[in-house]
Each structure stands twice: as structure tokens, then as C-alpha cells.
C-alpha positions in Angstrom: -145.3 -77.2 123.2 -142.8 -77.9 120.4 -139.5 -77.1 122.1 -136.5 -79.1 121.0 -135.1 -80.8 124.1 -132.9 -83.5 122.6 -129.2 -82.5 123.0 -127.9 -84.1 119.8 -130.8 -82.8 117.6 -130.5 -79.3 119.1 -126.7 -79.1 118.7 -127.0 -80.2 115.0 -129.7 -77.6 114.4 -127.6 -74.9 116.0 -124.7 -75.8 113.8 -126.9 -75.7 110.7 -128.2 -72.3 111.8 -124.7 -71.0 112.2 -124.0 -72.1 108.7 -126.9 -70.0 107.6 -125.3 -67.1 109.4 -122.1 -67.6 107.4 -124.0 -67.7 104.1 -125.9 -64.5 105.0 -122.6 -62.8 105.8 -121.3 -64.0 102.4 -118.5 -66.1 104.1 -120.0 -69.2 102.5 -121.3 -69.5 99.0 -124.7 -70.5 97.9 -126.9 -70.7 94.8 -129.8 -69.1 96.8 -130.9 -65.5 96.3 -131.7 -63.1 99.1 -134.6 -60.7 99.9 -134.6 -58.4 102.9 -137.3 -57.3 105.2 -137.9 -55.6 108.6 -136.9 -58.1 111.2 -139.9 -57.0 113.3 -142.1 -58.6 110.7 -141.2 -62.0 112.1 -143.9 -61.6 114.8 -146.8 -61.0 112.4 -149.6 -63.0 110.9 -148.2 -62.0 107.4 -144.9 -63.6 108.2 -146.6 -66.8 109.5 -148.4 -66.9 106.1 -145.0 -66.5 104.3 -143.5 -69.4 106.3 -146.5 -71.6 105.3 -146.0 -70.6 101.6 -142.3 -71.5 101.8 -143.0 -74.8 103.4 -145.4 -75.6 100.6 -143.0 -74.5 97.9 -140.2 -76.7 99.4 -142.5 -79.6 100.2 -141.3 -79.5 103.8 -143.4 -80.7 106.7 -141.6 -78.6 109.2 -139.0 -75.8 109.8 -137.2 -74.8 113.0 -137.1 -71.4 114.6 -133.6 -71.3 116.1 -132.4 -68.5 118.4 -128.6 -68.0 118.1 -128.4 -64.9 120.4 -128.8 -64.8 123.4 -126.6 -67.9 123.5 -128.7 -71.0 123.1 -126.7 -73.4 125.3 -124.9 -71.4 128.0 -127.9 -69.0 128.6 -131.2 -70.5 127.4 -130.6 -74.2 128.0 -128.9 -73.6 131.4 -131.9 -71.6 132.6 -134.8 -73.4 131.1 -133.7 -77.0 130.5 -134.5 -76.8 126.8 -133.1 -75.1 123.7 -134.5 -71.9 122.1 -135.6 -74.0 119.1 -139.2 -74.4 118.1 -140.7 -76.7 115.5 -143.0 -74.9 113.0 -145.3 -77.4 111.3 -146.8 -77.1 107.8 -150.4 -76.3 108.3 -149.9 -74.2 111.4 -152.2 -71.3 111.6 -151.0 -67.7 112.2 -152.4 -67.9 115.7 -150.4 -71.1 116.4 -147.2 -69.6 115.0 -147.6 -66.5 117.2 -148.5 -68.5 120.3 -145.3 -70.6 119.8 -143.2 -67.4 119.6 -144.8 -66.0 122.7 -144.8 -69.2 124.8 -143.3 -68.8 128.3 -140.2 -71.1 128.3 -140.8 -71.8 132.0 -141.3 -69.1 134.6 -140.1 -66.2 132.5 -142.5 -64.9 129.9 -140.0 -62.2 128.9 -137.7 -65.0 127.6 -140.2 -66.2 125.0 -138.3 -66.7 121.7 -140.5 -64.1 120.0 -139.3 -61.5 122.5 -135.8 -62.4 123.7 -133.9 -62.7 120.4 -131.2 -60.7 118.8 -130.2 -63.2 116.1 -132.3 -66.1 114.8 -132.8 -68.5 111.9 -135.7 -70.3 110.4 -134.6 -73.4 108.6 -136.7 -76.1 106.9 -135.9 -79.8 106.9 -134.9 -79.6 103.2 -132.6 -76.6 103.6 -134.0 -75.3 100.3 -134.6 -71.9 101.9 -133.9 -70.1 105.2 -134.4 -66.9 107.1 -131.5 -65.2 109.0 -132.4 -62.2 111.1 -130.5 -59.7 113.3 -132.5 -57.3 115.4 -131.9 -54.1 113.6 -133.0 -50.5 113.8 -132.7 -49.8 110.0 -135.6 -52.1 109.0 -133.5 -54.5 106.9 -132.3 -57.0 109.5 -134.3 -59.9 108.1 -132.9 -61.9 105.1 -134.8 -64.6 103.3 -132.7 -66.8 101.2 -134.5 -68.8 98.5 -134.2 -70.2 95.0 -134.2 -67.6 92.3 -137.1 -69.3 90.6 -139.3 -68.6 93.6 -138.6 -64.9 93.9 -141.3 -63.5 91.7 -144.0 -65.7 93.2 -143.0 -64.9 96.7 -142.7 -61.2 96.1 -146.1 -61.1 94.4 -147.8 -62.4 97.5 -145.5 -60.6 99.9 -144.6 -57.2 98.4 -143.0 -56.0 101.7 -140.0 -58.2 100.8 -137.2 -56.0 99.4 -135.2 -57.0 96.3 -132.3 -56.7 96.0 -131.7 -57.1 99.7 -130.3 -54.2 101.7 -127.4 -55.1 103.9 -127.7 -55.1 107.6 -125.4 -53.0 109.8 -125.4 -55.4 112.7 -122.9 -58.1 113.1 -122.2 -60.6 115.9 
């Protein structure tokens, strides 16, 4: 449906997603603030609504859902001929979002990016916000990084976001 297949674009997006990982681990500085949430929320209609709200706040037309683990090139691209990167469009419905996450990459429904992911990033075109998640059993594996001026508005419509963020125990 909206898989990224272009090698150059995919490798650039993977590099940008890895930078988000470094910011989330506090190895790279940022002016953004962080909220945490249960990483399982990523596969809900409520999270799809959050993505749409963030796209509107940042005036972005799209964001990318990028799986970093399992390994996107050696594993995913080698087996499916495409990268585990999906384009999320402004205006997508929750049903479209969930269908994208659950789409069979090609002969292996268990490898849908909504199922087969241990670490992933959602990054908009503007880079004004991002999500970095690690599959985590303590309910704080998801981190949303956004401008401080957006926090109250976003928390008001999504009270399940935790502030200040809890730290995740998982590392890769």
C-alpha cells in the first residue's frame, strides 16, 4: 500500500530514525520535551487520532512509521523486497492507520509492522515531533517528543500520555 521501496529514501529515513533513538536515550540533545505511554497503544484508534493531531499541529502532510528492530535491511528488506517503513498521511482514518500496520508484507502476515516490531519510530517530514518506542513490559516503552508549547493541548485530548516521562528499561 504505502511501503517505502526506494533504497536511498529508505536509508535516509532509517538514519533519521536512529537519530531519534539517540535523542530518546539522551545521547543527543534536543529542545523537545518527552511524554511517555504504553507502547501497546501504538496499535489503537486513539493513537491514530494522536498521530493526526500531531500532523495538524506541525502542518505536516505525512509521517513515516519506521521499524528499527528487527533489522530493517538485513532481515526485512532481504525477505520482502521492501523496507519496514510506512507512509502515514494527514487525513488517514483510524481504520486506514490500523490496516497499514496490519498489512501483510508479502506472504507472511506475522511480519506486519504492527506485529513484528521491537523498536520503531514515527517521524514527520518537518521533524518537529517524533515517537520512539521499545516493546516493553512496564507500560512506559513509548516516548513522544514534542515542543513544550504543545504539551498541555496534547495531554488534554490524550490524558493517557504520562508527564514527566517514565524511563524505559529496555535498550538495544
